[in-house]
N, C-alpha and C positions, 0 to 999 in steps of 0.2 A: 246335904249337897243339893244344889238347883236342879242336879241332872236328872237326879229321881222325878222331879215335877217335871222338868223337859219330857222326860220318855214316856210319862203318864199321859200328858198331852199329844206325844206325835209317837204314837206306836211304833210307827215306821221306820224311828232313828236308828240307824243301824251302826254308829260310831261316833264317838266322841274326841274332840282334841283340846287338849290344853295347853295354853300357851301362857305362859312357861310356868312349871311345877313349883321353883322357887319363888314365885308371887305369891303362891296360897299361903293362907295362915293355917297354923295348927290350933288344936283347942285349947290349948294352955300355953300363954304367951311366955310364962316363966321357964319353960324346957329350954334347953341348949337347942340352936337351931337344926344341928343335925337329927335329935331327937324328933323335932316337931316335922322335919322333911321325910323321916321314917315312917311317923303316924301317917301323913297323908300319902305317902307311898302305899302304905298296908291299906287305907281306906279306899285308895281307885281300884287297886286291886280286887277288892272285896266288892266294890260297887259294879265293876265290870263282870264278874261272876253272876251278881244280881239283877244286872239289867240284861245280861248276855249281850253285850256289845264290847267289842276291842275301844279300850281307851288309848289315844298314842298321846302321850306327855312330852311335849319339848322341856330340854334341861339345860342350865348353863353350866359352862365348863370353866374348871379353875384355870388360872393364868399359869400355872406350872408348865403346861406345855409350851408355853411361850420360851421358856430357858432350855430345852431340849433341841438338839440337833433336828431330830425326826419330829416335826410337827403334827404328825398323825395323832388322833385323839385314842386312848386306851380309857378303861374301865374307872379306874381310878382317879382319871381327869374331871369326872363330872363331880360338881360343887356339891358338898355335903351327901357323897355318894353311898353310903353303906346301905341304907334301906332301898334304895333304888336297885342299886346292884343285886340285891337279895331276891326283891318283888318282881321286877320285869321279867318278861317273858322272852322280849327279843329287846336287845339294843343295838340300833344304827347310828352310826357316825358319818355324817357328810365331810370329805376331804377335798378341799381346792389347792393343790400346790402352786398354783399360779398366784394366790393370794399372797403367801409366805413369801415366793419368790420377790414379788413388788416391793414388799416392805424391807427384803434384806438389800436390794437394790438402792431402795431409797435412803436406807441406814448407812451403807457404803457410802454413798453420795456424801451425805452429812459428816460422815468421820472425815473424809479426806478434805473437807472444807477447813472443819476444826483443826486439821493438822496442818493448814495452810496451803494445801496441794489443790488450789483453787483450779488452776488448768487441766490438771488431772479429774478432777470431779465435774468440770465442765464438758469435758469429753463424754465421760460416763453418763452425765446426765442426757446429752443429745443420743447417744447409743440407745439408751433405756426409752427414751421419747422414742424414736423410731419404731423399736420395738413395739411398744404399746400401741403406736399408731397403726402399725401392719396387723396388730394382733386385732384391733378394734375393725381396721378396715375387712379383715378377714370373717368377720361376722360375731367375735368376742365370743368363740368357741373354743373351749379349755377342756383338757382330761380332768376327769374327775374320779373320786371314789366314793363309793357307799361302802362302810366298812360293818360286817355282820359281827361285833364284838361279843353278844350273847345271843342265842337261841336255843331256848330249853328244850324244844323239840325238834332240833335239825341241826344242819351245819353252820359252821361260824367261816367267815373270810371274807374276801374282798371282791365287789362287784367292779370294774372298770368301766366307766361311763364318760359322758361328756356332758357338760355344763355350757347350756346356752344362755350367756347371760341376757341379752336384750329380749327374752321371753322368760327369763329367771326359770328355765326348764332343764331337767335331767334328761337326757336322752340316751338310747343305746349307742353302743359305738358301732361304727361301720364294720362291716364283716372282714375278720382277719383273712388276707388271701393268702397266709401260710397253714390255714387250717384245710384238713379234707372235706371235700363237699358233702354236707348234711351234718357236719360237725358243728357244734354251736358254743359260743362264748360265754353264753348266760349261767349265772350262776342261781340257782333253784332252790326256795325255801319251800319246805312242806307247809300247807295252811292247815290249821287245826282248830 
């Protein structure tokens, strides 16, 4: 991999990002795709140990989660996931419910139109348009979740956060007024 060469040229290289894993090719094109992905995953794991750096690999999800009521991703939603699930030390998912809420609203409007309920569809469209305008006016900040689905050396769970769309940034949630002083809402993972 080119990463070895890059690390030899830049000793200070402390982390590598792969965008995204399923775009990489395995050594043998005649293998099934899930076998190629497993091979790539093992090679990245070996490379991370060899170069003594973390490798963050972005992955694509299956569309199967679109058919569930709860759209929060789970490990089995990772496309060609077997090898990735096995090799990864930590698996994080980003979840923004607002995205799915907008899709559901748009689908409902389309359904009403197809059913000939034009007036009802128009009313809903105006309501949704106003909600989205207010959302944008308020800075397009929405609740989000960072789901720690796997953590080989620590806890799993969900970190509740905010997504600041204009800056494409995840931020800490404001302090919960129901917490006692000194108590925090942060989810911490040990760094190994």
